[in-house]
N, C-alpha and C positions, 0 to 999 in steps of 0.2 A: 297409469295410475297417478294419483295426486302425489306431489312431492312430499307433503307432510305424512301421508299414509305410508309411503315408502320408507321415510325416516323412522316412523314409529315401529314398523315391522322390523327394520334393521336393529333398532334399539331393543326391542322385545326379544330378539334372538340372541342377545348378549348374555353372558354367564351371570352377571350381577344384576340383571333386570329385576328379579323378584326381591332381592335385598333392597334395592333402591325404591321399589314400589312400596314395600312394607314400611320403610323409614319415612317415606313421604306420607303414607296414610296415617301413621302414628302422629306425625306433626299436625296433619290436617284435623285429626280427631281431637287432639288437645285444644286446638284453636277453636273448633266448634263448641267444645264444652265451655270455654270461656265466653264465647258469644251467647250460648244458651243461658248461662248465669246472668249475664248483663241484660238479656231480653226478659228474663223472669223478673229481675229487679225493676226494669222499666215498666213492664206490664202491671206489676204491683203498685207502682207509683201512679200510673194512670187510673187504676181501680180506686185508689185512695182519693184522687181528685174528683172522680165521678161520684163517689160516695159522699164526699163533702159538699159537692154541688147539689146533690139530691137533698141532703139534710138542710141546706140553706133554703132551697126552694120550698121544702115542706114547712120550714119555720116561717118563711115569709107568707106562704099561703094560709097557714093557720092564723097568723097574726091579722091578715086582711079579712078573714072570716069573722074574727072577733069584733072588728070595727063596724 
């Protein structure tokens, strides 16, 4: 068997494995929540830029039609 698989099985058979796993997953979950908040902020900023660009295009397009 692969060395890392053997090591993983050995670690999983230890008494504190589930405690370690739970603490790791809690830390990972809170990190993902922070990343999710940052992603939402970033996406919102991108949407604002797109909206502004569309408005500028429409304004330029309407102005050129009037000429």
